[in-house]
NUSEBA-474519 format. One record per residue (C-alpha): residue number from 0; z, x, y. Coordinates in steps of 0.1 Angstrom, whole numbers, padded with zeros to 4 digits, always signed. Each point is the difference from the previous one (the first is absolute). Example, Ala and Ser with C-alpha at 12.3 -4.5 7.8 and 13.67 -1.06 7.14 Angstrom:
REM NUSEBA-474519
i c3 c1 c2
0 +0078 +0123 -0045 $
1 -0007 +0014 +0034 $
***
This chain:
REM NUSEBA-474519
i c3 c1 c2
0 +0996 +0674 +0851 $
1 -0012 +0020 +0030 $
2 +0015 -0013 +0033 $
3 -0024 +0003 +0030 $
4 +0017 -0003 +0036 $
5 -0029 -0009 +0021 $
6 +0001 +0002 +0041 $
7 -0021 -0003 +0029 $
8 +0021 +0023 +0023 $
9 -0017 +0025 +0021 $
10 +0018 +0033 +0003 $
11 -0008 +0034 +0015 $
12 -0004 +0032 -0013 $
13 -0014 +0020 -0031 $
14 +0020 +0019 -0027 $
15 -0001 +0038 -0007 $
16 -0013 -0001 -0037 $
17 +0000 +0032 -0014 $
18 +0021 +0007 -0030 $
19 -0012 -0011 -0035 $
20 +0022 -0013 -0026 $
21 -0009 -0010 -0037 $
22 +0016 -0030 -0016 $
23 -0003 -0016 -0035 $
24 -0006 -0036 +0009 $
25 +0006 -0017 -0036 $
26 +0035 -0006 +0010 $
27 -0004 -0019 +0035 $
28 +0016 -0034 +0004 $
29 +0004 -0019 +0034 $
30 +0029 -0005 +0016 $
31 +0014 -0009 +0036 $
32 +0020 +0025 +0020 $
33 +0010 -0010 +0035 $
34 +0012 +0034 +0008 $
35 -0034 +0017 -0006 $
36 -0019 -0027 +0019 $
37 +0021 +0004 +0028 $
38 -0005 +0039 +0002 $
39 -0039 -0007 -0006 $
40 +0002 -0025 +0032 $
41 +0020 +0028 +0020 $
42 -0028 +0027 -0011 $
43 -0027 -0026 +0011 $
44 +0019 -0004 +0033 $
45 +0004 +0038 +0003 $
46 -0037 +0005 -0001 $
47 -0008 -0030 +0022 $
48 +0022 +0013 +0027 $
49 -0009 +0040 -0008 $
50 +0038 +0007 -0006 $
51 +0001 +0028 -0025 $
52 +0036 -0004 -0004 $
53 -0003 -0036 -0013 $
54 -0031 +0011 -0022 $
55 +0019 +0025 -0016 $
56 +0034 -0021 -0003 $
57 -0003 -0008 -0040 $
58 -0016 +0034 -0011 $
59 +0022 +0022 -0020 $
60 +0006 +0034 +0016 $
61 -0001 +0033 -0015 $
62 -0016 -0017 -0032 $
63 -0030 +0018 -0019 $
64 -0027 -0018 -0019 $
65 -0026 +0017 -0017 $
66 +0011 +0032 +0017 $
67 -0005 -0014 +0034 $
68 +0030 -0011 +0024 $
69 -0007 -0034 +0009 $
70 +0018 -0007 +0032 $
71 -0014 +0031 +0020 $
72 -0036 -0007 -0010 $
73 +0002 -0037 +0008 $
74 +0018 +0008 +0033 $
75 -0028 +0023 +0011 $
76 -0028 -0020 -0012 $
77 +0012 -0032 +0018 $
78 +0004 +0019 +0031 $
79 -0036 +0011 -0001 $
80 -0014 -0036 -0007 $
81 +0021 -0013 +0028 $
82 -0020 +0026 +0021 $
83 -0033 -0007 -0011 $
84 -0001 -0038 +0002 $
85 +0001 -0017 +0031 $
86 +0007 -0035 -0015 $
87 +0004 -0013 -0033 $
88 +0004 -0032 -0016 $
89 +0013 -0002 -0035 $
90 -0001 -0035 -0017 $
91 +0019 -0004 -0032 $
92 -0018 -0018 -0025 $
93 +0024 +0004 -0031 $
94 +0032 +0013 -0007 $
95 +0011 +0008 -0039 $
96 +0035 +0015 -0012 $
97 +0001 +0009 -0035 $
98 +0028 +0018 -0020 $
99 -0010 +0033 -0019 $
100 +0030 +0013 -0023 $
101 +0026 +0012 +0023 $
102 -0024 +0000 +0031 $
103 -0018 -0030 +0018 $
104 -0037 +0004 +0013 $
105 -0011 -0021 +0030 $
106 -0036 -0006 +0008 $
107 -0014 -0017 +0033 $
108 -0035 -0006 +0007 $
109 -0014 +0000 +0036 $
110 -0028 -0007 +0022 $
111 -0003 +0029 +0025 $
112 -0017 -0002 +0035 $
113 +0004 +0029 +0022 $
114 -0015 +0016 +0028 $
115 -0001 +0038 +0003 $
116 +0007 +0021 +0031 $
117 -0037 +0006 +0002 $
118 -0005 -0039 +0002 $
119 -0012 -0003 -0037 $
120 +0007 -0032 -0019 $
121 +0011 +0003 -0034 $
122 +0007 -0030 -0025 $
123 +0011 +0006 -0035 $
124 +0019 -0015 -0031 $
125 +0029 +0023 -0006 $
126 +0031 +0000 -0022 $
127 +0034 +0017 +0002 $
128 +0018 +0007 -0033 $
129 +0035 +0009 +0003 $
130 +0025 +0017 -0027 $
131 +0035 -0012 +0003 $
132 +0031 +0018 -0011 $
133 +0034 -0016 -0001 $
134 +0026 +0025 +0020 $
135 +0037 -0004 +0004 $
136 -0002 -0032 +0022 $
137 -0035 -0007 +0005 $
138 -0039 -0001 -0011 $
139 -0020 +0031 +0013 $
140 -0036 +0008 +0000 $
141 -0007 +0032 -0022 $
142 -0037 +0000 +0000 $
143 -0028 -0014 +0018 $
144 -0038 -0005 -0013 $
145 -0028 +0017 +0015 $
146 -0021 -0024 +0023 $
147 -0019 -0022 -0023 $
148 -0026 -0025 +0002 $
149 +0006 -0028 -0023 $
150 -0008 -0040 -0004 $
151 +0024 -0019 +0023 $
152 +0005 -0025 -0027 $
153 +0006 +0026 -0028 $
154 +0036 +0004 -0016 $
155 +0020 +0030 +0000 $
156 -0008 +0011 -0036 $
157 -0035 +0002 +0017 $
158 +0012 +0021 +0026 $
159 +0018 +0024 -0023 $
160 -0032 +0005 -0023 $
161 -0020 +0009 +0030 $
162 +0026 +0028 +0008 $
163 +0004 +0009 -0035 $
164 -0030 -0011 -0018 $
165 +0014 +0016 -0034 $
166 +0037 -0008 +0002 $
167 +0010 +0035 +0003 $
168 +0037 +0006 +0000 $
169 +0019 +0017 +0026 $
170 +0007 +0028 -0023 $
171 -0035 +0008 -0005 $
172 -0005 +0017 +0034 $
173 +0029 +0021 +0017 $
174 -0020 +0003 +0035 $
175 -0030 +0003 +0022 $
176 +0015 +0025 +0029 $
177 -0016 +0008 +0032 $
178 +0011 +0034 +0016 $
179 +0023 +0002 +0026 $
180 -0014 +0028 +0014 $
181 -0034 +0019 -0001 $
182 -0020 +0024 +0019 $
183 -0025 +0031 -0004 $
184 -0004 +0036 +0012 $
185 -0029 +0022 +0008 $
186 -0001 +0038 +0002 $
187 -0028 +0000 +0026 $
188 +0012 +0013 +0034 $
189 -0027 -0018 +0017 $
190 +0011 -0020 +0029 $
191 +0036 +0004 -0012 $
192 -0007 -0020 -0032 $
193 +0024 +0023 -0023 $
194 +0029 -0006 +0026 $
195 -0008 -0036 +0007 $
196 +0018 -0031 -0018 $
197 -0023 -0027 -0018 $
198 +0031 -0022 -0013 $
199 -0014 -0034 +0012 $
200 -0039 +0008 -0008 $
201 -0016 -0026 -0020 $
202 -0013 +0028 -0024 $
203 +0013 +0028 -0022 $
204 -0019 +0029 -0012 $
205 +0002 +0028 -0026 $
206 -0025 +0029 -0008 $
207 -0017 +0028 +0013 $
208 -0023 +0011 +0027 $
209 -0016 +0036 +0002 $
210 +0006 -0002 +0041 $
211 +0030 -0021 +0002 $
212 +0021 +0010 -0032 $
213 +0023 -0022 -0019 $
214 +0011 -0037 +0006 $
215 +0033 -0012 -0017 $
216 +0012 -0036 -0004 $
217 +0039 -0010 +0001 $
218 +0013 -0032 -0013 $
219 +0034 -0012 -0003 $
220 +0012 -0033 -0021 $
221 +0035 -0018 +0001 $
222 +0010 -0006 -0036 $
223 +0032 -0019 +0009 $
224 +0008 -0030 -0026 $
225 -0022 +0016 -0026 $
226 +0016 +0003 -0032 $
227 -0010 +0033 -0020 $
228 +0005 -0016 -0033 $
229 -0030 -0025 +0006 $
230 -0023 +0027 +0013 $
231 -0028 +0004 -0027 $
232 -0027 +0018 +0023 $
233 -0006 +0006 +0037 $
234 -0033 -0001 +0013 $
235 -0008 +0014 +0035 $
236 -0032 -0015 +0015 $
237 -0019 +0008 +0030 $
238 -0033 -0018 +0014 $
239 -0027 +0026 +0001 $
240 -0025 -0008 +0024 $
241 -0018 +0033 +0007 $
242 -0009 +0034 -0016 $
243 -0010 +0029 +0022 $
244 -0022 +0025 -0016 $
245 +0001 +0005 -0038 $
246 +0021 -0022 -0018 $
247 +0013 +0026 -0029 $
248 +0032 +0008 +0016 $
249 +0033 -0012 -0019 $
250 +0030 -0009 +0019 $
251 +0036 +0007 -0011 $
252 +0030 -0019 +0007 $
253 +0031 +0021 +0011 $
254 +0035 -0011 +0005 $
255 +0014 +0006 +0036 $
256 +0033 +0017 -0002 $
257 +0012 -0002 +0037 $
258 +0003 -0028 +0028 $
259 -0031 -0008 +0021 $
260 -0007 -0025 +0025 $
261 -0032 -0023 +0003 $
262 -0005 +0002 +0037 $
263 -0016 -0024 +0024 $
264 -0030 +0013 +0011 $
265 -0038 -0006 -0010 $
266 -0036 +0018 +0000 $
267 -0015 +0000 +0035 $
268 -0038 +0002 +0000 $
269 -0015 +0028 +0020 $
270 +0032 +0010 +0015 $
271 +0022 +0030 -0004 $
272 +0033 -0012 -0019 $
273 +0035 +0001 +0015 $
274 +0024 +0020 -0021 $
275 +0021 -0018 -0025 $
276 +0034 -0011 +0012 $
277 +0030 +0021 -0012 $
278 +0010 -0009 -0034 $
279 -0036 -0017 -0008 $
280 -0023 +0011 -0029 $
281 -0029 +0023 +0010 $
282 -0019 +0028 -0018 $
283 +0024 +0026 +0016 $
284 +0030 -0021 -0006 $
285 -0002 -0012 -0037 $
286 +0029 -0005 -0024 $
287 +0008 +0021 -0031 $
288 -0019 -0008 -0034 $
289 -0001 +0008 -0036 $
290 -0030 +0024 -0005 $
291 -0008 -0015 -0034 $
292 -0017 -0033 +0002 $
293 +0017 -0029 -0022 $
294 -0035 -0020 -0002 $
295 -0035 +0005 +0010 $
296 -0029 -0021 +0006 $
297 -0038 -0001 +0009 $
298 -0013 -0026 +0026 $
299 -0036 +0013 -0007 $
300 -0026 -0020 +0016 $
301 +0011 -0035 -0009 $
302 +0008 -0012 +0035 $
303 +0014 -0036 +0009 $
304 +0023 +0001 -0031 $
305 +0036 +0011 -0006 $
306 +0005 +0033 -0014 $
307 +0031 +0006 -0023 $
308 +0026 +0027 -0010 $
309 +0029 -0008 -0025 $
310 +0032 +0011 +0016 $
311 +0026 -0015 -0023 $
312 +0020 +0034 -0007 $
313 +0003 +0003 +0037 $
314 +0012 -0036 +0007 $
315 +0025 +0005 -0030 $
316 +0012 +0027 +0013 $
317 +0006 -0013 +0035 $
318 +0019 -0030 -0017 $
319 +0022 +0020 -0019 $
320 +0014 +0026 +0028 $
321 -0028 +0021 +0011 $
322 -0002 -0003 +0040 $
323 -0028 -0022 +0012 $
324 -0020 +0019 +0027 $
325 -0034 -0015 -0014 $
326 -0031 +0019 -0010 $
327 -0028 +0019 +0013 $
328 -0037 +0001 -0012 $
329 -0021 +0028 +0004 $
330 -0032 +0017 -0012 $
331 +0005 +0019 -0036 $
332 -0012 +0033 -0006 $
333 -0007 +0031 +0021 $
334 -0017 -0009 +0033 $
335 -0016 +0027 +0025 $
336 -0023 -0002 +0027 $
337 -0028 +0002 -0024 $
338 +0007 -0029 -0018 $
339 -0023 -0030 +0006 $
340 +0012 -0032 +0017 $
341 +0019 -0025 -0020 $
342 +0022 -0023 +0015 $
343 +0011 -0038 -0007 $
344 +0009 -0025 +0027 $
345 +0024 -0028 -0009 $
346 +0016 -0031 +0020 $
347 +0036 +0004 +0012 $
348 +0027 -0026 +0001 $
349 -0009 -0005 +0035 $
350 -0034 -0014 -0009 $
351 -0011 -0034 +0013 $
352 -0008 -0014 -0035 $
353 +0033 -0001 -0020 $
354 -0021 -0003 -0036 $
355 -0013 +0036 +0008 $
356 +0035 +0017 +0009 $
357 +0016 +0027 -0023 $
358 +0024 -0016 -0029 $
359 +0022 +0010 -0026 $
360 -0004 -0022 -0031 $
361 +0031 +0003 -0022 $
362 -0004 -0017 -0033 $
363 +0024 -0011 -0027 $
364 +0016 +0021 -0027 $
365 +0005 -0033 -0021 $
366 -0013 +0004 -0035 $
367 -0030 -0021 -0007 $
368 +0002 -0018 +0036 $
369 -0031 -0003 +0020 $
370 -0005 +0024 +0027 $
371 -0015 -0020 +0032 $
372 -0024 +0019 +0024 $
373 +0000 -0010 +0035 $
374 -0032 -0025 -0004 $
375 +0018 -0017 -0028 $
376 -0017 +0016 -0030 $
377 +0020 +0003 -0030 $
378 +0000 +0026 -0026 $
379 +0025 +0006 -0031 $
380 +0017 +0034 -0005 $
381 -0025 +0008 -0031 $
382 -0032 -0006 +0026 $
383 +0016 +0020 +0026 $
384 +0000 +0027 -0025 $
385 -0035 -0004 -0008 $
386 -0010 -0001 +0036 $
387 +0020 +0034 +0007 $
388 -0017 +0016 -0033 $
389 -0033 -0009 +0013 $
390 +0007 +0011 +0035 $
391 +0011 +0034 -0013 $
392 -0031 +0004 -0023 $
393 -0023 -0009 +0031 $
394 +0019 +0025 +0025 $
395 -0004 +0028 -0028 $
396 -0035 -0007 -0007 $
397 -0009 -0001 +0037 $
398 +0019 +0033 +0007 $
399 -0021 +0018 -0026 $
400 -0032 -0016 +0013 $
401 +0008 +0019 +0032 $
402 +0002 +0035 -0014 $
403 -0029 +0022 +0009 $
404 -0002 +0037 -0011 $
405 +0003 +0022 +0029 $
406 +0009 -0027 +0024 $
407 +0028 -0024 -0013 $
408 +0025 +0008 -0025 $
409 +0026 -0019 -0015 $
410 +0040 +0000 +0001 $
411 +0026 -0020 -0016 $
412 +0032 -0006 +0020 $
413 +0030 +0004 -0023 $
414 +0023 -0019 +0016 $
415 -0022 -0034 +0003 $
416 -0030 +0009 -0028 $
417 -0023 -0010 +0028 $
418 -0032 +0021 -0003 $
419 -0014 +0013 +0032 $
420 -0031 +0016 +0009 $
421 +0001 +0034 +0018 $
422 -0026 +0009 +0025 $
423 -0008 +0037 -0010 $
424 -0014 +0011 +0033 $
425 +0032 -0012 +0017 $
426 +0023 +0016 -0026 $
427 -0020 +0033 +0007 $
428 +0005 -0007 +0035 $
429 +0036 -0005 -0004 $
430 +0006 +0034 -0021 $
431 -0020 +0018 +0026 $
432 +0020 -0013 +0030 $
433 +0032 +0011 -0022 $
434 -0012 +0036 +0000 $
435 -0012 +0003 -0033 $
436 -0028 +0026 -0006 $
437 -0034 -0008 -0016 $
438 +0010 +0012 -0032 $
439 +0032 -0017 +0000 $
440 -0017 -0031 +0010 $
441 -0024 +0004 -0030 $
442 +0028 +0008 -0022 $
443 +0018 -0032 +0009 $
444 -0031 -0019 -0004 $
445 -0004 +0008 -0035 $
446 +0032 -0011 -0007 $
447 -0006 -0034 +0016 $
448 -0031 -0004 -0018 $
449 +0017 +0004 -0033 $
450 +0029 -0025 +0013 $
451 -0028 -0026 +0009 $
452 -0017 +0001 -0034 $
453 +0033 -0001 -0017 $
454 +0008 -0030 +0023 $
455 -0036 -0019 -0010 $
456 +0008 +0006 -0038 $
457 +0034 -0018 +0002 $
458 -0013 -0028 +0024 $
459 -0026 -0005 -0030 $
460 +0027 -0003 -0026 $
461 +0021 -0021 +0021 $
462 -0027 -0025 +0007 $
463 -0005 +0000 -0039 $
464 +0034 -0009 -0008 $
465 +0003 -0027 +0029 $
466 -0030 -0016 -0012 $
467 +0014 -0001 -0036 $
468 +0032 -0015 +0014 $
469 -0020 -0024 +0022 $
470 -0019 -0013 -0031 $
471 +0031 -0005 -0019 $
472 +0016 -0022 +0031 $
473 -0032 -0019 +0002 $
474 +0006 -0004 -0041 $
475 +0036 -0012 +0005 $
476 -0009 -0023 +0028 $
477 -0028 -0018 -0018 $
478 -0029 +0014 +0025 $
479 -0013 +0026 -0026 $
480 -0036 +0010 +0008 $
481 +0010 +0002 +0036 $
482 +0011 +0034 +0006 $
483 -0021 +0006 +0026 $
484 +0013 -0029 +0020 $
485 +0019 +0008 +0029 $
486 +0031 -0020 +0006 $
487 +0009 +0005 +0035 $
488 +0017 -0025 +0030 $
489 -0019 -0005 +0030 $
490 +0007 +0025 +0027 $
491 +0006 -0021 +0027 $
492 +0036 -0009 +0006 $
***
């Protein structure tokens, strides 16, 4: 029997609900635990009095769940909520406490009535679900659910199903990490842009402009608490909201090899920018990086969606001893003043909508497990492999379609096996700037034309091989005849 504790007490406060956790609910059974009940009372009292120390009293410090350090995130978000609401009344409707293997799950439903600092009235039904672990001397909270609308008369099992519709286990996803630092730099000297810092800008830019030159993005993620043995795939996701000029440019992801500082400035429209402070990143003060890209991706014209890059090798390298200075994103290929504009804009970690900020999704390496994407969709490893093959086939076919004799030639990166279109006019301009004579340029272009033909031939061979492999995988999975079906996860985290 599920025990329900009903009260009519009015309390003040609101929880910072930011950390997802996933629980198998088949083994739940109700119990009474006076210690946890008292700690929940104290949590509510802390919210009522805006006492951050009392709110955080029961949270386990230095603990990581799903790649996130619960304590500092909850503390930061609780402080933000204290500043957002002028007054808050939170009426507890129900409290349930249930055993879950070696842990305890508690669920409390509330009726929230609040007034924002701007005077807006808010009335919501909300639920707080805590995951408790037993320490040496006491029970402590190790994870807290996202703020979730639930029926006030529902059970804790219903609450957990809403958080995890598919009963995904804790090990199925290692973590969704937000960057601890991000910024972009611009080569254009106009209004000191090449010497300015935009560490607190709400956007990030990478690409090329024939007048302004190049833009590059820098990001860094804290991988503390991530077990390298559980890492199956690491995917960088940037929300792409604008394309400037043509959309044919590929972006390369490079490992940064020296320290850099995000900085505290942002873009000031119509003003000459101040120089970046000492040590802050700018175009004229960039860290060192590996010249060879470890991955590449093409945002293209698909605005309003997440662009993705597989950076698994880099993440594994960081977790096995390589210094983690973050990564840099820059345009691939040879850029010159005659190349047409092709630039992409993404949202940064400072952007107001948290659902469109950069994220590093680290999936489990557990064989046969389900890999959870940020929206809660699930795919098996076989489906993920079919998706990857489909994406690679599509990318190769798209690259071949961009070839234009005398205008666009093809290049295959030997490190990443990514196909990249090279603008012939820009390449000739680059060779001219390097001091090559007309005759030398003609000879060089003849070589590249031959290489481009070889690339196209290899791509067609690879496409044929991968399509055959994909058909076999569909046959093995019982979806034979669906070889053209693209198996892919939603792009929005």
